[in-house]
N, C-alpha and C positions, 0 to 999 in steps of 0.2 A: 559706646556706653551711653545710654539715655537716662537722664535724670531731670526732674523739674527744678531741682535746686542743687547748686554747687557754689562754694564760697566765691564771693562774699554773700550770696543769697543763702542764708541759713534759717530755715523755718523749723526744722526738726533734725532728727538724727541721720536722715538720708544724706544730707549735704556732707556731714563729717565722714560718713561711711564711704561715699563715692570718692571723695577727695583722697582719703588715706589708702583705700583699696587701689585706686588707679595709680597712685604714686608707687605703691609696692609692686604692682604688676610691671611698671616701667623699669624699676630697679632690677627685676628678674629678666630683663632683656626683651620685654614685649612692647609693642606699639599700641598705645591707648589713645583714642579720640573720644572725648566727652562732648555730647550734643545736649545742650541745656537751654534754659530760659535766660533772658538777659536780666540785668540789675543796674540801677543807676550808677553812672560813673565807671562802668567797666567796658572793656574792649569786646567787640563781637568776635574777634579772632585773636587768640594769644596762646602761648605755651607757658604752662606753669609746672616747674620742676619736672620737665620732660613730658608732661601730659598736654596734648593739644586740645584746646577748648574752642568750640564753636557755639555761639549764643544766638538764638533767634530773637529778633527785636519785637517787643510786644506793645510798643507805643500806640499802634493803630488798632489794637484789638480791644473790643468792648469787654469790660469786666462786670457788666450788668448781672450776669449769672455765672457762678463759678464753673459749672459744667460746660457752659458755652465758651467761656474763656479757655478752659482746658482743651475743648474741641478745636478752637481756632489756633491755639498754640501748637497742638499736635499737627494741624495742617501745615503750619510753617516748618515744623520739625521734619515732616515727611518731605517737603520741598527741598529743604537744605540737606537732609539725609540722602536723598536720591542723587543730588549733585556730588556728594562725597563718595557715594558708592560708584558713580561713573568714573571719578577721578582716581580712586585708590582701590586697592584690593584688601578687603576685610575678611576675616575668618568667621566672625559671628556678630550678632547683635545682643547686647546685654541690657535689659530694661529694669528699672528700679521703680516698682509699684505702679498702681493703676493710672496715675496721672500721665504717664507716657505710653500707656497700653496701646492706644490706637496707632500711634506712630510706629511702635515696635512691631506690631502685627503686620502693618503695611510694608515696612522696610524688609521684614523677614520674607514676606511673600514675593515682593518684587525683585529681591536680590538672590533668592534661593540659598541663602546662608542660614545656619541654625540660629535659634532664638533661645536665650537663657533669661529667666525672669527671677529677680530677687523680690520676694514679698516681705516687706518690712512690717506691715500691719494690715488689717482688713477692716472694712466698714462694719461688718457684722460683729466683729470683736470690739471695736471702739464703742459701739452703741448698744452692745448686748442684745442685738436683734435688728430687724429691718422693719421700719415703721412707716416709711413713705416712699413715694416714687423716686425721690432724689437718692435715697440710700439703696433702693433696689437697683437703680441704674449703675451706681458705682460697683455694687456686688456683681452685677452682670458683666461689667468690664473686667473685674478681677477674675471671674470665672473663665472668660475667654482667654485671658492672658495665661492662666494656669493650664487651661486645656490645650492651647496651641503652642506652648513652649516645649522645646525638646527636654529641657531640664529646669527644675525650680529650686531655688535656694531660699532657706529661711534661717533665722538667727538663733533659734532655741528649740529644745525638745517640746516645749509647750506649743510653739507655732507649728511644729511637725504634726502634733496631734490635732491641732485646730484645723489645719488644711485638709487633713484626711477626713475629719468629721463633717466639716462645713462645705467642702468643695469636692469631695470624693476623689482627691488626688491620690494616685497610686504611690505607695511608699518608695518603690524603686525609682521613682521620678524625682524625689525630693532629697536634697542634701542639707544637713544642718551645718552651717558655718557661722560661728560666733563672730560678733563684731570684735574689733581690737581697740587698743589704746596706744597712743604714742607717748610713752613714759617720759621721753626727753622734753616734751612740751612743758611739762609741769615741774621740771627739775631745777628749781630755783629756791632761794631762801624764803622761808615764811616771814610775813611781816604783819604789822598791826593794821595795815590798810588805811592809815590816816590820809594819805594823798588821794587814794582811790575814792574814799568816801566823800572827800571834798569835791572831786571831779564829778561824781554822780549826784551831788547835793543830797547825800543820804542823811547828814546831820547826826550821825551816831558818834559817840565818844569812843576813843581807842580802847578804853577799859571794858567796854561792853562786849559781850559774846555775840557772834554773828552766826545765824543759821541761814543756810543758802539753799534755794531751789533754782535749778536751771532747766528750762524746757519750754515747750509750747504751752500757751495758756488756753487749754481746752478742757472740757468737762471731765474726760476720763483720767486726767492727771491728779484728781483728788485735791484740788487747791482749796475748795470750800472747806474740806476737812482740815487742811493745814491751817487756814485762817482761824477756824474755830479752836483748834488746838493751841494756837498762839494767844487767843483770848484767855484761855485757861492759864497759860504761863504768865501772862501779863497780870492777871488777877492775883497770882501767887508771888508777884514781884521777883520773878526769876532774873530780870535784868539782861534780856537778850533782844536782839533786833533780827527780824526776818527780812531777807532780801529775796525777792522773786524776780529772776532775770529771764526775760523772754517776751515774745509777742504772741497774739492769738485772738480769736474772736470773742473770748469772754473777758478781755482785759478791762473794759469799762465796767462790766458787771462786778469784777473782783475789786476794783477801786471803790465802787459804790459800797460794797459790803464792808470794806476796811473802814470807810468813813462812818457807816451806820453803827459799827461796833466800837467806834471811838479809838481805833488802833493806828491812826495816822503817824504817831510818833514812834511806833515799834515795828511797823510793816511798811516796806518800800517796794514798789513795783517799778523796775527800771525801764521796761520795754526792751527793745533790741539793743544788744551790746556787741561790739566787734570782738574779734578773737583775742586780741591783746588784753582788753578789759576783762573778758571772760576768764582768762587764765589768772589775771590778778585777783579777781573775785574769789576764785577757788583758793588761791594761795593765802588770802587774808581772812578766810572764814574758819569757823570752829567746828561746825557740823554741817553735813549735807543731808537733805531730806528729799525723798521721792515717794510720795504717798499715793501712788497711782491706783486706780480701780482696775485698769487694763494696761498691761505693759509687755509687749512681745519680747523686749530685751532690756533696755535701759542703759544706753551707752554713757549717759552722764554720770552714772554710778561708777563706771570704770575711770572716768576722768577725775572724779572726786577721790577715788582710791589712789590714783597716780599722784594727786596733789597732797596726799597724806592727810585727808580729812576723814574722821569717822562718819559712817553712813547709817541712816535710819530709812528703811524702805518698807513698802507694803509686801506682804507675803503672797504675791500674785505673779503669774506668767513667768517670764524670763528672769525677773528679780529673784524669784525663789531659787533659781539655779545658780545665780551669781553669788548671792550672799548666804553664808552659813551663820545662823543665828548664834550670837555669843562668841563667835570666832572671828569673822571678818566684818561684822556689823550687827545691827539689831533689826529684827523684823516684827512688824505689827500687822494686825488684820486691817484690811481696807475699810474706810468709812467709820473709823473708830477714833475720834478726836481725843478721847480721854487717854487711851493707850499710847497714842502718838505723842501727846504732851508729856506723858510719864517717861517715855523712852528718850525724848529730847532732854528733859530735865536730868535724867540719870547720867547721860553723857556729859552734860555741862557740869555736874557736881562730882562725878567719879572720874577724875582726870587720869588715874592709872588705868582704868578700864578703857577709856578713850584711846590712850596711847597704845595699849596692847592690841585693840581691834585695828587701829590704824596701821601698825607695823605688819600684822599678818595679812591685812587686805592689800597693802602695797606689794608685798612679796608675791601674793597669789595673782594679782593683776598682771605683774610683769612676767610671770611664768606661763600663765594660761592664755592670755589674751593679747597676742601680737598681730599686727597687720601683715607681717611677713607670713605667718602661719595661715592667716585668712587668704592671702594671695595664692599660696601653694595649693590650698584646698580648692579654691576657685578655678585654678588652672586644670585640676583633675576633672572638675565638672565640665569645663569647656571641652576637654578631650572626649568625654562621654557624649556630650551634645553633638559633637561633630560626626559621631558614628551613628546617630539616631535621628537623622533629619526627617521630620514629618512632612507630609504633603497635604495641603488644604486649600480651599478656594478663598476668595475674598470674603472678609467679614463685612456684612452690610453696614452702611453708615447709620442705619436706624438704631443699631446697638448703642450708639454714642450720643444720640440726640434725644431730648425729652420734650413732651408737650408743654410741661411747665416752664422749661427754659425758653421756649419760643414765645409763650404768652408774656413772660417777663420782658423779653427783648422788645416785642411789639409795644408793650406799655411804655418802656423807657424811650423808644424811638418816637413816641407820641402818636402811634397808629391806633387812635381810639375813635376815629370817625372817618367818613369817606374821603374827606379832603386830604387826610394824611395817610391814606392806605398805601401799602408797600407791595411790590411784586415779589415773587419767590426769588427772582434773580437778585433784587436789591438786598433781600434778607440774607441770601447766600453769600453775597459779597462781604457783609459785616462779619460773619462768623467763619469765613473761608471754607464754606461747605459746598458740595455739589448740589445743584438745584433739585435733582430727582428725589432724593430722600426727604428733602425739605417739603417738596410738594405733597408727598405721601402724608407727612405729619400734619401739614396745613389742611389737607383734605379731611383728615380725621377730626381736627379741631372744628372745622366748618360743619361737618355732619353732626357733631355733638353740640352745636349751638354756641361755641366759644368765639367763632370768627364770623364776620360777614364778608362777602366778597363781591366784587363788581368787575365788569369788563371795561378796560380802558378803550375808548372809541378810537384813539389815535394809534396806540401801539398794539392793540388787540391782546394785551396781557391781562391776566386775572390779577387783581390787586386785593389785598387782604387788610382788614382792620378788626380790632377787638369789638365784639358785641358787648352789651351791658353785662351779660353773663361772663364773658371773657375778662372784662375789667375787674369784676368781683374776684374771679379766680386769680388774676395777677396780684391784686392787692392783698388777698389772703396769704399768698406765698411770701410776700414781703414782710408781713406782720409777724 
């Protein structure tokens, strides 16, 4: 099983999904080996609750450009995966999202065993379109992964429709398997959170109501709408605190917005929290909010239900399927801070409604969303994949490398003049890539005026550096 995140690396829902699914598969008598990226203070090889974990070490990999970092990490995964395949007999490869797509496709081809891909989300869905080369490259990798997998899994009926429309995936190749929730994780007494709030320096009084968001800090999660809604609640003296738990690229932007709106006393952004702290946050909060603009599923909503917290969610994607309005939670339209504020206020004021929604949601989550059920359904997909092995040639590396990534890398390496020019081999060593596809892209950049090249008189190698036009291109992509 390939995943770019696995506990304690928790970026989004993929980590939770792979962790619980792999444990459930092991409980059913299967051998599961997870190949993933490393994380500080973790072992590269270990066994966690019966699941064998191999982590590839990323310390030597440049993170100048995310796509290049992903490419290099996939190179390391391919190297480690091929060793595993030589030493052990595996029945199939199971990839989780595009970040491990290149490694999954190569291991599938080299081993001759089937490939199953779980598509947790897509770039075109996250951004409501494809607007630049970066997004188009991710979409291309997603397309390859879907095309060359024997079977594809998605988490909701919404995602099934999305994959059919945007990727042309045949319906008989796709299975909808919902995420699950481990109810026992949240089976503890509710508390006022006094100690937890002191630990996180939240500064809230125990008497205050706490509204909680858990997830990645990215545009599609609707966090600007949530902050605006809380400004409305603050103006109405509702007496609640918002805790935003998570990490992501817009964290600083959100913190700036909180300061500009003068909401520092009522909105706290914690950053990354470990599992124990996260569970404690759920258990000490009064309302959970997920105001996403795009949400294929929403695993944190199930966690909130398991923790017996009433939920307010956007009526989008998989959230529409999980939450029944007025029965297991409240739904609002996305990007509507007024309605969001009104729904939060309603649950804070109408305690009997909050209790009723909480109880029904708790029972529903336990009945419908178990990891054991997800594991059983996944095993059936594995059986179908084993009988439908596709044959295809190698997927060229050009599919995974971009011109923008290479100009960014050369800029970071200081290859902006002839003195600091780099050969294709030197560049390939940095990103763990074969020289040939790099030479093709470097040639295109040279012919378009973004690179200058010169012949090294001693080694007879062509060396490349950014031209003025290339420097402008690199700076523009960083801005």
